[in-house]
Each structure stands twice: as C-alpha cells, then as structure tokens.
C-alpha positions in Angstrom: 49.5 -64.1 57.9 52.5 -66.5 57.3 55.2 -67.3 59.9 57.8 -65.4 57.8 55.6 -62.2 57.7 55.0 -62.5 61.4 58.8 -62.7 62.0 59.5 -59.7 59.8 56.9 -57.6 61.5 58.2 -58.6 65.0 61.7 -57.3 64.2 60.7 -54.2 62.2 61.8 -50.9 63.8 58.3 -49.5 63.9 57.0 -52.5 65.9 59.8 -52.2 68.4 59.5 -48.4 68.9 58.0 -47.4 72.3 54.5 -45.8 72.5 54.3 -42.1 71.7 53.6 -41.0 75.2 56.6 -42.9 76.5 58.9 -41.3 73.9 57.5 -37.8 74.7 58.0 -38.4 78.4 61.6 -39.5 77.9 62.3 -36.5 75.7 60.8 -34.0 78.2 62.7 -35.5 81.1 66.0 -35.4 79.3 65.4 -31.9 78.1 64.6 -30.8 81.7 67.9 -32.3 82.9 69.9 -30.8 80.1 68.3 -27.4 80.9 69.6 -27.7 84.4 73.1 -28.1 83.1 72.7 -25.1 80.8 70.9 -23.0 83.5 73.4 -20.1 83.4 73.5 -19.9 79.6 69.7 -20.0 79.4 69.3 -17.4 82.1 71.7 -15.0 80.4 69.8 -15.5 77.1 66.5 -14.5 78.8 68.2 -11.4 80.1 69.2 -10.5 76.5 65.6 -11.1 75.4 64.2 -8.8 78.0 66.7 -5.9 77.9 67.0 -5.3 74.1 65.1 -5.6 70.9 67.7 -7.5 68.9 66.8 -10.9 70.3 63.3 -10.3 71.5 62.0 -13.2 69.4 63.7 -15.6 71.8 60.8 -14.9 74.2 58.4 -16.6 71.9 60.9 -19.2 70.4 59.5 -22.1 72.5 56.0 -21.2 71.3 57.1 -21.1 67.7 58.8 -24.5 68.0 55.7 -26.0 69.5 53.6 -24.5 66.7 55.9 -26.0 64.1 55.7 -29.4 65.8 51.9 -29.2 65.8 51.7 -28.2 62.1 54.0 -31.1 61.1 52.6 -33.5 63.6 51.5 -36.1 61.0 54.9 -36.2 59.3 56.7 -36.4 62.7 54.5 -39.2 63.9 55.0 -41.2 60.7 58.8 -40.7 60.9 59.2 -41.8 64.5 61.3 -45.0 65.0 63.3 -46.5 67.8 65.9 -44.3 69.4 69.2 -44.0 67.6 72.6 -44.5 69.1 73.8 -41.5 67.1 71.7 -39.4 69.4 73.9 -40.3 72.3 76.9 -39.3 70.2 75.3 -35.8 69.6 74.4 -35.5 73.2 77.9 -36.2 74.4 79.3 -33.9 71.7 77.2 -31.1 73.1 78.3 -31.7 76.6 81.9 -31.9 75.4 81.7 -28.5 73.7 80.1 -27.1 76.8 82.9 -28.5 79.0 85.7 -27.3 76.7 84.4 -23.8 76.9 84.5 -23.8 80.7 88.1 -25.0 81.0 90.8 -24.3 79.9 89.1 -21.4 78.1 85.8 -19.7 78.9 83.6 -18.5 76.0 80.0 -17.8 76.6 78.5 -18.2 73.1 80.1 -21.6 72.4 78.8 -22.8 75.7 75.3 -21.7 74.8 75.7 -23.1 71.3 76.4 -26.5 72.8 72.7 -26.6 73.8 71.7 -27.2 70.2 73.6 -30.5 69.6 72.5 -31.6 73.0 68.9 -31.1 72.2 69.4 -32.7 68.8 70.9 -35.7 70.5 67.9 -36.0 72.9 65.5 -36.0 69.9 67.5 -38.7 68.1 68.0 -40.9 71.1 64.3 -40.9 72.0 62.6 -40.8 68.5 65.2 -41.8 66.0 67.3 -40.2 63.2 64.4 -39.8 60.7 62.5 -37.6 63.1 65.7 -35.6 63.8 66.0 -34.7 60.2 62.4 -33.5 60.1 63.1 -31.4 63.3 65.7 -29.3 61.5 63.6 -26.1 61.3 62.8 -26.3 65.0 66.6 -26.7 65.8 67.3 -23.8 63.5 64.9 -21.6 65.5 66.7 -22.6 68.6 70.0 -21.8 67.1 68.8 -18.4 65.9 67.5 -17.6 69.4 70.9 -17.9 71.1 72.2 -14.3 71.4 75.6 -13.5 70.0 77.9 -11.2 71.9 77.8 -7.5 71.1 81.2 -7.6 69.5 80.4 -10.6 67.3 77.1 -9.1 66.2 78.7 -5.8 65.3 81.4 -7.5 63.3 78.8 -9.5 61.3 76.5 -6.7 60.4 78.7 -3.6 60.1 78.8 -3.9 56.3 75.1 -4.5 55.8 74.3 -1.7 58.3 76.6 0.7 56.4 74.9 -0.1 53.0 71.4 0.2 54.5 72.1 3.6 56.0 73.7 4.8 52.7 70.7 3.5 50.7 68.2 5.1 53.1 70.0 8.5 52.8 69.8 8.3 49.0 66.1 7.5 49.0 65.2 10.1 51.6 67.0 12.8 49.7 64.5 12.3 46.8 61.6 13.4 49.0 60.4 16.9 48.2 61.3 19.6 50.7 63.5 17.2 52.8 67.2 17.7 53.5 69.1 14.7 54.8 72.7 14.5 56.0 74.5 11.4 57.2 76.9 11.5 60.1 78.4 8.0 60.6 75.3 6.0 61.5 73.1 9.0 62.2 70.6 10.3 59.6 69.8 13.9 60.4 66.9 15.4 58.5 65.2 18.8 58.1 61.8 19.5 56.6 60.8 23.2 56.8 60.9 24.0 60.6 60.9 20.3 61.5 64.3 18.7 62.1 65.6 15.6 63.9 67.5 12.4 63.8 66.2 9.0 62.6 66.6 6.1 65.1 68.6 8.2 67.5 70.6 6.1 69.9 69.5 2.7 68.6 72.4 0.3 68.1 72.7 -1.4 64.7 69.9 0.8 63.3 70.6 -0.1 59.7 70.5 -3.9 60.3 68.2 -4.4 63.2 66.0 -7.4 63.7 67.7 -9.3 60.9 67.7 -12.6 62.9 64.0 -12.0 63.8 63.1 -11.8 60.1 64.9 -15.1 59.5 62.9 -16.7 62.3 59.7 -15.5 60.7 60.8 -17.0 57.5 61.6 -20.4 59.1 58.1 -20.5 60.7 56.3 -19.6 57.5 58.3 -21.7 55.0 58.7 -24.8 57.1 55.2 -25.1 58.3 55.2 -28.0 55.8 57.9 -30.5 54.8 60.2 -29.2 52.1 62.3 -31.1 49.6 66.1 -30.6 49.6 65.9 -28.4 46.5 63.2 -26.2 48.1 65.2 -25.9 51.3 68.3 -24.8 49.5 66.3 -22.2 47.6 64.7 -20.7 50.8 68.1 -20.7 52.6 69.5 -18.5 49.8 66.3 -16.5 49.5 66.1 -15.7 53.2 69.2 -13.5 53.4 68.2 -10.8 51.0 64.6 -10.8 52.4 65.9 -10.3 56.0 68.2 -7.5 54.9 65.6 -5.9 52.7 63.0 -5.9 55.6 65.6 -4.4 57.9 66.1 -1.6 55.4 62.3 -1.2 55.1 62.2 -0.9 58.9 64.7 2.0 58.8 62.8 3.7 56.0 59.5 3.4 57.8 61.0 4.8 60.9 62.5 7.7 58.9 59.2 8.5 57.3 57.4 8.5 60.6 60.0 10.8 62.1 59.9 13.2 59.1 56.1 13.3 58.6 54.5 12.3 61.9 56.6 13.1 64.8 60.2 14.5 64.9 60.7 13.4 68.5 63.5 10.9 68.4 62.6 9.5 71.8 59.0 8.6 70.8 58.3 4.9 70.8 55.6 5.2 68.1 57.9 5.4 65.1 60.0 2.5 66.4 57.1 0.2 67.1 55.2 1.1 63.9 58.3 0.5 61.7 59.0 -2.8 63.4 55.4 -4.1 63.0 55.4 -3.0 59.3 58.7 -4.7 58.5 57.7 -7.9 60.3 54.4 -7.9 58.4 56.3 -7.4 55.1 58.7 -10.3 56.0 55.7 -12.6 56.7 53.9 -11.7 53.5 57.1 -12.1 51.4 57.9 -15.5 52.8 54.2 -16.6 52.5 54.0 -15.5 48.9 57.3 -17.2 48.0 56.2 -20.4 49.8 52.9 -20.4 47.9 54.6 -19.8 44.5 57.2 -22.6 45.1 54.4 -24.9 46.2 52.4 -24.3 43.1 55.4 -24.7 40.8 56.2 -28.0 42.5 52.7 -29.3 42.0 52.7 -28.2 38.4 56.0 -30.0 37.8 54.8 -33.2 39.5 51.6 -33.1 37.3 53.7 -32.6 34.2 55.9 -35.6 35.1 52.9 -37.8 35.7 51.4 -36.7 32.4 54.6 -37.6 30.5 54.8 -41.0 32.2 
C-alpha cells in the first residue's frame, strides 16, 4: 500500500467512525436522557394507548421499530459514518419546539411532536446523516404513534367517516331480508325478528384504526430499502388502502351483528372485524410490495440487456 493510499484511508469517514457498540451506547444514553425530558408527553401517550383502540398500536411501536432495524441491519451498518453536526441542529430544534409549547403557549401535541426531531437528531449525531435517511420508516412509525387530540382527530376524519358510513349503508341495503336505516353515524338494522345497531357507542366508527393500518403498511413495505420512486408510490397507495380497510372493518362488524349476534355490547364482532381488517391490510401491502419488487427487478434486467 502506498503512502498516499494510507493517508486517504486514515482520513476517510469510515475509518474515523467509532465502533458500533460505542455508537449504540451513545445513542441509547441520549435517548434515555431525552425520554426523561419528554416524560409527561410519553406518559400521556401510554394512557391513550391503554384507554382506547384508536392508538393501541403505540403499545407495540417500539417492538416494530426494533424489528425494522433488525430487518435492515445490513444496510444500516453499511451506511453508518461519523456523527453529523446536523444532528445537533435537529436535536436543538426538537427541544426548541418543546420549549415554545410550554411558554408562552401550551399545546400538548406539538410538545409530543418535538420528540421526533429530537430522536432524529440523536440518530444523526451518533451515526451520521446517511443512516438517518435510512431510518425514515422507523421515525415515521414514531410519528404515527403520537396520539392526536380528540378534536384534531375528529376534524381530520369526519369526511372519510361520513363517506364510509354512507357506503356501508348502501351495501347492507342490498342484503336479502335486511333493512338498514342511518341515523347520523348510527346504522340501525333489522333482519326478521333480529334488530340492533352496528358499532354502537364507538367513536369514529366509520374511520377507525386508520393510523394503525398505515403503521402496518410501513412495517410491511419498508422491511427492505426502497428507491425514491417506490417510496412515493407507496405513500400515495397507503391512504386508499387504510381507508378501504377501515370501511372493511365496519362492514365485517355489521355482518357479524346482523348474522351472528345482534348484541351491540358484545366484544366478539368488534374484535373479529378488527383482526380481519388488519389481516387484509397486511396482505394488501405485502402483495403490492411483491409486485413492485418484481417489476423493479424486471426493469433492471431489461436495462442490463439493452446495455
């Protein structure tokens, strides 16, 4: 090896980066300290996870993030470099957003939202910018696990919920021997002597678990590294799939109420419809991921053949 090659190797970013165990230890220590700062926001998020079904995926979000890291471990290890100074900028931006929503105004969600750039800054400052870009799906899961307030959630999904309930009413009216009437967000049905209400008392019954379906899509699609074009496609594709699975959940719940048990307080229709819709979301994203992967491979082979 020449002296010039030795000098280049000595100053290369990869040779100057700390050992993996050191970078991981630094990251975990900084994450723990940051979690102490955001203790109240994280505690309130856990309360939302355990008291309602809308954000229950937050309970397994850390496990999903670890699973994605493990599935992409080879790419992440190859992308790791020295820590980036831009990570410190992101970290300070997160703390600034947190502070500005304590005084002079106090808003709970922006304070919790500040946790995302803070975590992104920790990743960049310990492992570099390249690895931060590859951690985008993990940060997205973290973002989708921060509960919105009830008012903000209602404002976002009132229109999809209205359309889903209207569509469910139209479909159920086609069932033989079934009469369905809609009263605001209630779907009252009658089949012979059996009558009842679908999803009685559940808030956002026409657009429930939308965010959970999106998290499922992130886990399935980004188990492998995607190109920018593929990422854009799946971002656009995820919205209709999430809304469609939410509609499917409502329909499965309705069918269970009509044909299995008319008891609106029974947990069986609710649980069965949620499991069925989650399974449908997983299969849809997995199928789309496989098709896009095959098309990409075919396109690459065609380019190689032409060249």
